[in-house]
N, C-alpha and C positions, 0 to 999 in steps of 0.2 A: 494672139501674138502681139498686136499693137499695144494692148494693156500692159503686157510684160515689158516692152520697151519703155513705156512711160514710167513704169515703176522703177526700172533700172536707172533711167535718167534722173528721176526724182531723188533716188537714194544717192546717186553720184553728186548731185547738186547739194543735197542736204549735208552729206558727210565730207565732201571734197572741198567745201568752202569754209576755211577757218576765218574767224573774226580776228583781225589784227588791228590794234589801236592805231589810229591815224598818225599819232606822234612817232611811231616806230617805222613808218613807211618813208622811204626816201622818194619823194614825189618829183621825178624829173622826166621820166619817159624818154630820155635821150634828147631832150630839147636843148636849144642853145641858150636857154634862160640862165642868167647868172644870179647866184644866190649870195646876198651879203653875209659875210662871216666876220668873226673877230679872231685874229691870230693870237694864240696864247703863248706859243713858243716856236722858235725856229730851231729845228734839230740839226739840219745840215742843208746842203744845197738843193735837195729834192724832197725833203720831208719836213712837215710842220705839224704842230698841234693847233687845233682850232676849236672855237665854241660854235657848235652847229645845232641849232634848235635846243639850246640849253644843255647839250651833252658835249663833253670834251672828246674829240676824235683826233686820231693821228691820220694825217693825209699824206699819201705818196703821190707825187706829181706824175701824171700820165705821160708816157712816151719819151721820157728823158732819164738820164742817169748822170750824176755828178760824182767826182771822186770822194772817197770816204774820208771822214774826219776822225772817227774813233771806232774802227771795226775790230772785232775780236781777233781775226787772223791777218787782215790786211793792214791794220794800224791806221796811221794818218798818211793819206796819199797826197802827192803833189797836186796843187790847185784845189784840194778839198776845202781847206779853210777859206780860200778866196771865194769859192762858190757859196759857202755858207754866209760869209760876210756880205756878199753882193745880194744874195737872196733876202737877207735881213734888211738891207738898205732899201731894196725895191718894195718890200712889204710894209715898211715904215713910211713910205712916201705918199700914200694915198689910201683910198677906200678899196678894201680887198673883197673880191667876190670869187666864187668857185662855180664851175660848170661840169656837169657829168656827161659821159658819153652813153651810147646805147647798150654797152656790154656790162660786165660785172662792175659793181660799185665798190667792191672790197677785194683786196688781194688775199693770198694764203696766210698772211700774217695779221689779218683783221684790220688792215689800214684802208681807209677810204681812198678811192682813186678819183682824181679830178684834175681839171685844168684850172690854173690859178691866174687871176687878173688883178692888176692894180689900176684903178681908174680906167678900166676897159682894155688895158694893154697886157698882153700875155707875158707872164713871168717866164714860162718855159721858153718861149721864143727869144726873149731877151738874153737868157742865160746861154742859149745855143749860139746866138749871134756874137756874143762876147767871148766865146771859146771856153766857157766854164761848164759845159755839159756835152753829152753825146746823145744822139737819138738811140733809144733802146727800149726793151720790154714792149715790143710791138705785138699785141695780142688782139687780133680782130674779134669783135667789131669795134673795139675802142681805138679807132684810128682816124677820127674826124679831121685832125689837123696834121696828120703825118706829112703830107706834101709841104705844107708851110714850114714845119719843123725841119725837114730835110733841107729845104732851101736856106733856112737860117743857119743850119750847121755847115752847109757848103760854103757860106760866106766866111765863116771863121776858119775853115780848112784852107781856103784859097789865101786868106791873109796870114795863115800860120800863126794864129794867136791862141793863147791859153793852152788848153790840153792838146792843141794841134801843133805847138811849137816844136815838139820832138817826135821824130818818126817812130812809129810803133808803140807810142805810149797808149794811144787809144786802140783797143782791140775789140773784137766782136763779143768778148766776154767781160769787158770792163776796162780797167786801166792797169798798165804794167809799169810799176815804178822802176823796175830794173832797166827799162829802156832809157830813162832819164839818167840813171847812174852811168850806164854805158856811154851815153852821149857826152856826159860831163867828163868822163875819163878820156874819150877821144879828143875833146876840146882841150883838156889839160895837156895831153901828149902833143897835140899840134902846137900849142903855145911853147912847150918845152923844146920842140924841134926848131921852132923859129928862133928861140933865144940862143941856140948853140951856134 
């Protein structure tokens, strides 16, 4: 009986372990180590292309969402271009590094998932504090900085800046541009009433 178990374990080990070239492995193990990268392109407020270990990778920022700049169905949303421009400014202002969390390293679209830093300062946290993003896409266990990000977002909410300027623009599913249109209509009607 014991020989049978050793044989099964030996076969499992032999056939269960595939050799993967080390260049294809993302060696992070969920550490807080920051990996230096080169930014190739800023796609929008929460997505970039980078040179990572000699490969061009699309990176989606963990735990945040910014308004769209060029979406098939949503088009260009208010504050989307602002978030993209600010993201680019931040990334061009110093040395860029990325950090992985303990969960999935890629999303369903093949984009790498990471925290982004410039000279050690979180780009996600800055965009949240400045009202250019919302906390979103919270999928445990990739939640290392969720508390920090929520505090940063709360600061922008209290100050009612950026995406938080208009009630109901930020939703639990994204951003609702019609809320801004409705708000503008109310403002215009209020001005018209005052003028009468």
